[in-house]
PyMOL CGO cylinders between C-alpha atoms (Angstrom):
from pymol import cmd
from pymol.cgo import CYLINDER

trace = [
    CYLINDER, -9.81, -12.32, -13.00, -7.30, -13.80, -15.40, 0.3, 1, 1, 1, 1, 1, 1,
    CYLINDER, -7.30, -13.80, -15.40, -3.57, -13.79, -15.91, 0.3, 1, 1, 1, 1, 1, 1,
    CYLINDER, -3.57, -13.79, -15.91, -0.89, -11.44, -17.22, 0.3, 1, 1, 1, 1, 1, 1,
    CYLINDER, -0.89, -11.44, -17.22, 2.31, -13.16, -18.40, 0.3, 1, 1, 1, 1, 1, 1,
    CYLINDER, 2.31, -13.16, -18.40, 1.28, -16.16, -16.30, 0.3, 1, 1, 1, 1, 1, 1,
    CYLINDER, 1.28, -16.16, -16.30, 0.71, -14.09, -13.13, 0.3, 1, 1, 1, 1, 1, 1,
    CYLINDER, 0.71, -14.09, -13.13, -2.75, -13.97, -11.55, 0.3, 1, 1, 1, 1, 1, 1,
    CYLINDER, -2.75, -13.97, -11.55, -4.55, -10.61, -11.73, 0.3, 1, 1, 1, 1, 1, 1,
    CYLINDER, -4.55, -10.61, -11.73, -6.76, -8.88, -9.17, 0.3, 1, 1, 1, 1, 1, 1,
    CYLINDER, -6.76, -8.88, -9.17, -8.86, -5.74, -9.45, 0.3, 1, 1, 1, 1, 1, 1,
    CYLINDER, -8.86, -5.74, -9.45, -7.59, -2.96, -7.18, 0.3, 1, 1, 1, 1, 1, 1,
    CYLINDER, -7.59, -2.96, -7.18, -9.90, -0.08, -6.31, 0.3, 1, 1, 1, 1, 1, 1,
    CYLINDER, -9.90, -0.08, -6.31, -8.44, 2.90, -4.47, 0.3, 1, 1, 1, 1, 1, 1,
    CYLINDER, -8.44, 2.90, -4.47, -9.79, 6.42, -3.95, 0.3, 1, 1, 1, 1, 1, 1,
    CYLINDER, -9.79, 6.42, -3.95, -8.12, 9.13, -6.00, 0.3, 1, 1, 1, 1, 1, 1,
    CYLINDER, -8.12, 9.13, -6.00, -5.79, 11.17, -3.80, 0.3, 1, 1, 1, 1, 1, 1,
    CYLINDER, -5.79, 11.17, -3.80, -7.23, 14.47, -5.04, 0.3, 1, 1, 1, 1, 1, 1,
    CYLINDER, -7.23, 14.47, -5.04, -10.79, 13.66, -6.05, 0.3, 1, 1, 1, 1, 1, 1,
    CYLINDER, -10.79, 13.66, -6.05, -11.60, 10.83, -3.66, 0.3, 1, 1, 1, 1, 1, 1,
    CYLINDER, -11.60, 10.83, -3.66, -13.33, 9.11, -6.59, 0.3, 1, 1, 1, 1, 1, 1,
    CYLINDER, -13.33, 9.11, -6.59, -12.61, 5.35, -6.61, 0.3, 1, 1, 1, 1, 1, 1,
    CYLINDER, -12.61, 5.35, -6.61, -10.45, 4.12, -9.52, 0.3, 1, 1, 1, 1, 1, 1,
    CYLINDER, -10.45, 4.12, -9.52, -10.17, 0.43, -10.45, 0.3, 1, 1, 1, 1, 1, 1,
    CYLINDER, -10.17, 0.43, -10.45, -7.18, -1.12, -12.21, 0.3, 1, 1, 1, 1, 1, 1,
    CYLINDER, -7.18, -1.12, -12.21, -6.16, -4.73, -12.97, 0.3, 1, 1, 1, 1, 1, 1,
    CYLINDER, -6.16, -4.73, -12.97, -2.87, -5.63, -11.28, 0.3, 1, 1, 1, 1, 1, 1,
    CYLINDER, -2.87, -5.63, -11.28, -0.76, -8.81, -11.23, 0.3, 1, 1, 1, 1, 1, 1,
    CYLINDER, -0.76, -8.81, -11.23, -0.28, -10.10, -7.69, 0.3, 1, 1, 1, 1, 1, 1,
    CYLINDER, -0.28, -10.10, -7.69, 1.76, -12.53, -5.62, 0.3, 1, 1, 1, 1, 1, 1,
    CYLINDER, 1.76, -12.53, -5.62, -0.05, -14.11, -2.68, 0.3, 1, 1, 1, 1, 1, 1,
    CYLINDER, -0.05, -14.11, -2.68, 2.16, -14.04, 0.38, 0.3, 1, 1, 1, 1, 1, 1,
    CYLINDER, 2.16, -14.04, 0.38, 1.09, -15.40, 3.77, 0.3, 1, 1, 1, 1, 1, 1,
    CYLINDER, 1.09, -15.40, 3.77, -2.41, -13.93, 3.85, 0.3, 1, 1, 1, 1, 1, 1,
    CYLINDER, -2.41, -13.93, 3.85, -1.45, -10.74, 2.05, 0.3, 1, 1, 1, 1, 1, 1,
    CYLINDER, -1.45, -10.74, 2.05, -0.79, -9.80, -1.56, 0.3, 1, 1, 1, 1, 1, 1,
    CYLINDER, -0.79, -9.80, -1.56, 2.17, -8.09, -3.21, 0.3, 1, 1, 1, 1, 1, 1,
    CYLINDER, 2.17, -8.09, -3.21, 1.51, -5.85, -6.20, 0.3, 1, 1, 1, 1, 1, 1,
    CYLINDER, 1.51, -5.85, -6.20, 4.07, -3.88, -8.17, 0.3, 1, 1, 1, 1, 1, 1,
    CYLINDER, 4.07, -3.88, -8.17, 3.82, -0.44, -9.70, 0.3, 1, 1, 1, 1, 1, 1,
    CYLINDER, 3.82, -0.44, -9.70, 5.63, -1.62, -12.81, 0.3, 1, 1, 1, 1, 1, 1,
    CYLINDER, 5.63, -1.62, -12.81, 3.25, -0.10, -15.39, 0.3, 1, 1, 1, 1, 1, 1,
    CYLINDER, 3.25, -0.10, -15.39, 4.78, -2.52, -17.88, 0.3, 1, 1, 1, 1, 1, 1,
    CYLINDER, 4.78, -2.52, -17.88, 8.14, -0.74, -17.65, 0.3, 1, 1, 1, 1, 1, 1,
    CYLINDER, 8.14, -0.74, -17.65, 6.83, 2.77, -18.37, 0.3, 1, 1, 1, 1, 1, 1,
    CYLINDER, 6.83, 2.77, -18.37, 8.95, 5.75, -17.23, 0.3, 1, 1, 1, 1, 1, 1,
    CYLINDER, 8.95, 5.75, -17.23, 6.46, 6.95, -14.55, 0.3, 1, 1, 1, 1, 1, 1,
    CYLINDER, 6.46, 6.95, -14.55, 4.82, 5.24, -11.61, 0.3, 1, 1, 1, 1, 1, 1,
    CYLINDER, 4.82, 5.24, -11.61, 1.18, 4.35, -12.17, 0.3, 1, 1, 1, 1, 1, 1,
    CYLINDER, 1.18, 4.35, -12.17, -1.24, 6.76, -10.48, 0.3, 1, 1, 1, 1, 1, 1,
    CYLINDER, -1.24, 6.76, -10.48, -2.70, 4.01, -8.31, 0.3, 1, 1, 1, 1, 1, 1,
    CYLINDER, -2.70, 4.01, -8.31, 0.59, 3.80, -6.37, 0.3, 1, 1, 1, 1, 1, 1,
    CYLINDER, 0.59, 3.80, -6.37, 0.29, 7.46, -5.35, 0.3, 1, 1, 1, 1, 1, 1,
    CYLINDER, 0.29, 7.46, -5.35, -3.36, 6.85, -4.46, 0.3, 1, 1, 1, 1, 1, 1,
    CYLINDER, -3.36, 6.85, -4.46, -2.40, 3.90, -2.22, 0.3, 1, 1, 1, 1, 1, 1,
    CYLINDER, -2.40, 3.90, -2.22, 0.33, 5.93, -0.52, 0.3, 1, 1, 1, 1, 1, 1,
    CYLINDER, 0.33, 5.93, -0.52, -2.21, 8.66, 0.18, 0.3, 1, 1, 1, 1, 1, 1,
    CYLINDER, -2.21, 8.66, 0.18, -5.14, 6.58, 1.45, 0.3, 1, 1, 1, 1, 1, 1,
    CYLINDER, -5.14, 6.58, 1.45, -3.43, 3.42, 2.78, 0.3, 1, 1, 1, 1, 1, 1,
    CYLINDER, -3.43, 3.42, 2.78, -6.70, 1.56, 2.07, 0.3, 1, 1, 1, 1, 1, 1,
    CYLINDER, -6.70, 1.56, 2.07, -8.25, -0.10, -0.95, 0.3, 1, 1, 1, 1, 1, 1,
    CYLINDER, -8.25, -0.10, -0.95, -10.64, -2.80, -2.09, 0.3, 1, 1, 1, 1, 1, 1,
    CYLINDER, -10.64, -2.80, -2.09, -9.48, -5.82, -4.03, 0.3, 1, 1, 1, 1, 1, 1,
    CYLINDER, -9.48, -5.82, -4.03, -11.44, -8.35, -6.03, 0.3, 1, 1, 1, 1, 1, 1,
    CYLINDER, -11.44, -8.35, -6.03, -10.10, -11.80, -6.84, 0.3, 1, 1, 1, 1, 1, 1,
    CYLINDER, -10.10, -11.80, -6.84, -12.62, -13.76, -8.83, 0.3, 1, 1, 1, 1, 1, 1,
    CYLINDER, -12.62, -13.76, -8.83, -15.97, -12.94, -7.23, 0.3, 1, 1, 1, 1, 1, 1,
    CYLINDER, -15.97, -12.94, -7.23, -14.51, -12.27, -3.78, 0.3, 1, 1, 1, 1, 1, 1,
    CYLINDER, -14.51, -12.27, -3.78, -14.12, -8.62, -2.75, 0.3, 1, 1, 1, 1, 1, 1,
    CYLINDER, -14.12, -8.62, -2.75, -12.42, -7.41, 0.40, 0.3, 1, 1, 1, 1, 1, 1,
    CYLINDER, -12.42, -7.41, 0.40, -11.14, -4.27, 2.04, 0.3, 1, 1, 1, 1, 1, 1,
    CYLINDER, -11.14, -4.27, 2.04, -7.39, -4.12, 2.53, 0.3, 1, 1, 1, 1, 1, 1,
    CYLINDER, -7.39, -4.12, 2.53, -4.79, -1.90, 4.12, 0.3, 1, 1, 1, 1, 1, 1,
    CYLINDER, -4.79, -1.90, 4.12, -2.05, -0.84, 1.74, 0.3, 1, 1, 1, 1, 1, 1,
    CYLINDER, -2.05, -0.84, 1.74, 1.58, -0.21, 2.58, 0.3, 1, 1, 1, 1, 1, 1,
    CYLINDER, 1.58, -0.21, 2.58, 4.21, 0.88, 0.06, 0.3, 1, 1, 1, 1, 1, 1,
    CYLINDER, 4.21, 0.88, 0.06, 7.50, 0.24, 1.89, 0.3, 1, 1, 1, 1, 1, 1,
    CYLINDER, 7.50, 0.24, 1.89, 10.75, 2.00, 1.09, 0.3, 1, 1, 1, 1, 1, 1,
    CYLINDER, 10.75, 2.00, 1.09, 14.43, 1.13, 1.39, 0.3, 1, 1, 1, 1, 1, 1,
    CYLINDER, 14.43, 1.13, 1.39, 15.49, -2.28, 2.66, 0.3, 1, 1, 1, 1, 1, 1,
    CYLINDER, 15.49, -2.28, 2.66, 11.92, -3.46, 3.22, 0.3, 1, 1, 1, 1, 1, 1,
    CYLINDER, 11.92, -3.46, 3.22, 11.02, -2.67, -0.38, 0.3, 1, 1, 1, 1, 1, 1,
    CYLINDER, 11.02, -2.67, -0.38, 14.23, -4.31, -1.62, 0.3, 1, 1, 1, 1, 1, 1,
    CYLINDER, 14.23, -4.31, -1.62, 13.46, -7.56, 0.26, 0.3, 1, 1, 1, 1, 1, 1,
    CYLINDER, 13.46, -7.56, 0.26, 9.95, -7.65, -1.22, 0.3, 1, 1, 1, 1, 1, 1,
    CYLINDER, 9.95, -7.65, -1.22, 11.31, -6.85, -4.68, 0.3, 1, 1, 1, 1, 1, 1,
    CYLINDER, 11.31, -6.85, -4.68, 13.63, -9.87, -4.46, 0.3, 1, 1, 1, 1, 1, 1,
    CYLINDER, 13.63, -9.87, -4.46, 10.56, -12.04, -3.77, 0.3, 1, 1, 1, 1, 1, 1,
    CYLINDER, 10.56, -12.04, -3.77, 8.78, -10.56, -6.78, 0.3, 1, 1, 1, 1, 1, 1,
    CYLINDER, 8.78, -10.56, -6.78, 11.80, -11.15, -9.07, 0.3, 1, 1, 1, 1, 1, 1,
    CYLINDER, 11.80, -11.15, -9.07, 12.15, -14.72, -7.84, 0.3, 1, 1, 1, 1, 1, 1,
    CYLINDER, 12.15, -14.72, -7.84, 8.45, -15.29, -8.57, 0.3, 1, 1, 1, 1, 1, 1,
    CYLINDER, 8.45, -15.29, -8.57, 8.32, -13.56, -11.99, 0.3, 1, 1, 1, 1, 1, 1,
    CYLINDER, 8.32, -13.56, -11.99, 11.75, -12.53, -13.35, 0.3, 1, 1, 1, 1, 1, 1,
    CYLINDER, 11.75, -12.53, -13.35, 10.22, -10.38, -16.13, 0.3, 1, 1, 1, 1, 1, 1,
    CYLINDER, 10.22, -10.38, -16.13, 9.58, -7.64, -13.54, 0.3, 1, 1, 1, 1, 1, 1,
    CYLINDER, 9.58, -7.64, -13.54, 13.34, -7.05, -13.43, 0.3, 1, 1, 1, 1, 1, 1,
    CYLINDER, 13.34, -7.05, -13.43, 13.23, -6.24, -17.15, 0.3, 1, 1, 1, 1, 1, 1,
    CYLINDER, 13.23, -6.24, -17.15, 10.47, -3.70, -16.43, 0.3, 1, 1, 1, 1, 1, 1,
    CYLINDER, 10.47, -3.70, -16.43, 12.63, -1.99, -13.82, 0.3, 1, 1, 1, 1, 1, 1,
    CYLINDER, 12.63, -1.99, -13.82, 15.60, -1.85, -16.19, 0.3, 1, 1, 1, 1, 1, 1,
    CYLINDER, 15.60, -1.85, -16.19, 13.44, -0.54, -19.04, 0.3, 1, 1, 1, 1, 1, 1,
    CYLINDER, 13.44, -0.54, -19.04, 11.74, 2.11, -16.86, 0.3, 1, 1, 1, 1, 1, 1,
    CYLINDER, 11.74, 2.11, -16.86, 14.93, 3.51, -15.32, 0.3, 1, 1, 1, 1, 1, 1,
    CYLINDER, 14.93, 3.51, -15.32, 13.17, 3.83, -11.96, 0.3, 1, 1, 1, 1, 1, 1,
    CYLINDER, 13.17, 3.83, -11.96, 12.83, 1.87, -8.74, 0.3, 1, 1, 1, 1, 1, 1,
    CYLINDER, 12.83, 1.87, -8.74, 9.53, 0.04, -9.09, 0.3, 1, 1, 1, 1, 1, 1,
    CYLINDER, 9.53, 0.04, -9.09, 7.43, 0.27, -5.93, 0.3, 1, 1, 1, 1, 1, 1,
    CYLINDER, 7.43, 0.27, -5.93, 5.94, -2.81, -4.28, 0.3, 1, 1, 1, 1, 1, 1,
    CYLINDER, 5.94, -2.81, -4.28, 2.71, -2.50, -2.31, 0.3, 1, 1, 1, 1, 1, 1,
    CYLINDER, 2.71, -2.50, -2.31, 1.63, -4.93, 0.38, 0.3, 1, 1, 1, 1, 1, 1,
    CYLINDER, 1.63, -4.93, 0.38, -2.14, -5.42, 0.62, 0.3, 1, 1, 1, 1, 1, 1,
    CYLINDER, -2.14, -5.42, 0.62, -3.44, -6.99, 3.83, 0.3, 1, 1, 1, 1, 1, 1,
    CYLINDER, -3.44, -6.99, 3.83, -7.07, -7.78, 4.66, 0.3, 1, 1, 1, 1, 1, 1,
    CYLINDER, -7.07, -7.78, 4.66, -8.48, -5.27, 7.13, 0.3, 1, 1, 1, 1, 1, 1,
    CYLINDER, -8.48, -5.27, 7.13, -9.10, -6.89, 10.47, 0.3, 1, 1, 1, 1, 1, 1,
    CYLINDER, -9.10, -6.89, 10.47, -6.35, -9.44, 9.84, 0.3, 1, 1, 1, 1, 1, 1,
    CYLINDER, -6.35, -9.44, 9.84, -4.83, -8.34, 13.14, 0.3, 1, 1, 1, 1, 1, 1,
    CYLINDER, -4.83, -8.34, 13.14, -1.23, -8.09, 12.03, 0.3, 1, 1, 1, 1, 1, 1,
    CYLINDER, -1.23, -8.09, 12.03, 0.76, -5.97, 9.66, 0.3, 1, 1, 1, 1, 1, 1,
    CYLINDER, 0.76, -5.97, 9.66, 2.54, -7.75, 6.79, 0.3, 1, 1, 1, 1, 1, 1,
    CYLINDER, 2.54, -7.75, 6.79, 5.69, -5.96, 7.92, 0.3, 1, 1, 1, 1, 1, 1,
    CYLINDER, 5.69, -5.96, 7.92, 5.43, -7.17, 11.53, 0.3, 1, 1, 1, 1, 1, 1,
    CYLINDER, 5.43, -7.17, 11.53, 4.56, -5.46, 14.78, 0.3, 1, 1, 1, 1, 1, 1,
    CYLINDER, 4.56, -5.46, 14.78, 6.31, -2.11, 15.09, 0.3, 1, 1, 1, 1, 1, 1,
    CYLINDER, 6.31, -2.11, 15.09, 5.23, -1.43, 18.66, 0.3, 1, 1, 1, 1, 1, 1,
    CYLINDER, 5.23, -1.43, 18.66, 3.34, 1.46, 20.17, 0.3, 1, 1, 1, 1, 1, 1,
    CYLINDER, 3.34, 1.46, 20.17, 3.43, 5.09, 19.13, 0.3, 1, 1, 1, 1, 1, 1,
    CYLINDER, 3.43, 5.09, 19.13, 1.90, 7.92, 21.15, 0.3, 1, 1, 1, 1, 1, 1,
    CYLINDER, 1.90, 7.92, 21.15, 0.99, 11.14, 19.37, 0.3, 1, 1, 1, 1, 1, 1,
    CYLINDER, 0.99, 11.14, 19.37, 0.41, 14.30, 21.37, 0.3, 1, 1, 1, 1, 1, 1,
    CYLINDER, 0.41, 14.30, 21.37, -1.32, 17.40, 20.12, 0.3, 1, 1, 1, 1, 1, 1,
    CYLINDER, -1.32, 17.40, 20.12, 0.68, 20.64, 20.04, 0.3, 1, 1, 1, 1, 1, 1,
    CYLINDER, 0.68, 20.64, 20.04, 0.14, 23.56, 22.42, 0.3, 1, 1, 1, 1, 1, 1,
    CYLINDER, 0.14, 23.56, 22.42, -2.14, 25.55, 20.07, 0.3, 1, 1, 1, 1, 1, 1,
    CYLINDER, -2.14, 25.55, 20.07, -5.90, 24.89, 19.95, 0.3, 1, 1, 1, 1, 1, 1,
    CYLINDER, -5.90, 24.89, 19.95, -5.59, 24.21, 16.21, 0.3, 1, 1, 1, 1, 1, 1,
    CYLINDER, -5.59, 24.21, 16.21, -3.09, 21.39, 16.84, 0.3, 1, 1, 1, 1, 1, 1,
    CYLINDER, -3.09, 21.39, 16.84, -5.79, 18.83, 17.63, 0.3, 1, 1, 1, 1, 1, 1,
    CYLINDER, -5.79, 18.83, 17.63, -4.74, 15.38, 16.46, 0.3, 1, 1, 1, 1, 1, 1,
    CYLINDER, -4.74, 15.38, 16.46, -7.11, 13.83, 13.98, 0.3, 1, 1, 1, 1, 1, 1,
    CYLINDER, -7.11, 13.83, 13.98, -8.68, 17.23, 13.34, 0.3, 1, 1, 1, 1, 1, 1,
    CYLINDER, -8.68, 17.23, 13.34, -7.73, 17.43, 9.69, 0.3, 1, 1, 1, 1, 1, 1,
    CYLINDER, -7.73, 17.43, 9.69, -7.55, 14.98, 6.81, 0.3, 1, 1, 1, 1, 1, 1,
    CYLINDER, -7.55, 14.98, 6.81, -3.74, 15.08, 6.46, 0.3, 1, 1, 1, 1, 1, 1,
    CYLINDER, -3.74, 15.08, 6.46, -3.21, 14.14, 10.11, 0.3, 1, 1, 1, 1, 1, 1,
    CYLINDER, -3.21, 14.14, 10.11, -5.82, 11.36, 9.87, 0.3, 1, 1, 1, 1, 1, 1,
    CYLINDER, -5.82, 11.36, 9.87, -4.09, 10.02, 6.74, 0.3, 1, 1, 1, 1, 1, 1,
    CYLINDER, -4.09, 10.02, 6.74, -0.74, 9.97, 8.53, 0.3, 1, 1, 1, 1, 1, 1,
    CYLINDER, -0.74, 9.97, 8.53, -2.27, 8.12, 11.46, 0.3, 1, 1, 1, 1, 1, 1,
    CYLINDER, -2.27, 8.12, 11.46, -3.85, 5.53, 9.10, 0.3, 1, 1, 1, 1, 1, 1,
    CYLINDER, -3.85, 5.53, 9.10, -0.53, 5.04, 7.34, 0.3, 1, 1, 1, 1, 1, 1,
    CYLINDER, -0.53, 5.04, 7.34, 1.27, 4.49, 10.65, 0.3, 1, 1, 1, 1, 1, 1,
    CYLINDER, 1.27, 4.49, 10.65, -1.37, 1.96, 11.68, 0.3, 1, 1, 1, 1, 1, 1,
    CYLINDER, -1.37, 1.96, 11.68, -1.04, 0.19, 8.33, 0.3, 1, 1, 1, 1, 1, 1,
    CYLINDER, -1.04, 0.19, 8.33, 2.71, -0.02, 8.97, 0.3, 1, 1, 1, 1, 1, 1,
    CYLINDER, 2.71, -0.02, 8.97, 2.02, -1.94, 12.18, 0.3, 1, 1, 1, 1, 1, 1,
    CYLINDER, 2.02, -1.94, 12.18, 2.18, 0.83, 14.79, 0.3, 1, 1, 1, 1, 1, 1,
    CYLINDER, 2.18, 0.83, 14.79, -0.44, 1.01, 17.50, 0.3, 1, 1, 1, 1, 1, 1,
    CYLINDER, -0.44, 1.01, 17.50, -1.26, 4.73, 17.55, 0.3, 1, 1, 1, 1, 1, 1,
    CYLINDER, -1.26, 4.73, 17.55, -2.56, 6.34, 20.73, 0.3, 1, 1, 1, 1, 1, 1,
    CYLINDER, -2.56, 6.34, 20.73, -3.78, 9.92, 20.57, 0.3, 1, 1, 1, 1, 1, 1,
    CYLINDER, -3.78, 9.92, 20.57, -3.34, 12.16, 23.62, 0.3, 1, 1, 1, 1, 1, 1,
    CYLINDER, -3.34, 12.16, 23.62, -4.38, 15.78, 24.11, 0.3, 1, 1, 1, 1, 1, 1,
    CYLINDER, -4.38, 15.78, 24.11, -1.72, 18.42, 24.79, 0.3, 1, 1, 1, 1, 1, 1,
    CYLINDER, -1.72, 18.42, 24.79, -0.67, 18.73, 28.42, 0.3, 1, 1, 1, 1, 1, 1,
]
cmd.load_cgo(trace, "trace")
């Protein structure tokens, strides 16, 4: 795809969180053990780029590197996990630290992992069982918000099992 400040660039396509319409943006990436790290630096702008919010919402995207396209899961970690990834990014390309300083915000890092890769880039988190509530409308997976939460948990490495209410 090319380079930005010496960093390789991929094309990231994610569905819009409101419209569902796919949006494609070029993003610098760091390859990391079968996954890719991308930062929501927006060149040091004051606000996060919209694609970060879209990734948080859908937890899935398509990337293209050269002519190769693939579906990926997307995780935008917080706290200590984000900080550890950020240190890797800064070590790789120190100019990202200038972007964070200039923006006045904590720049998010997203981890993109090929779907079907079998493991989460953040490691196995174990099993999680979700039970529906006592009301008939509390069916798990019945609405889009619940399905999105389940997908995000799976992308974080949890094995999610759905059980009906007792």
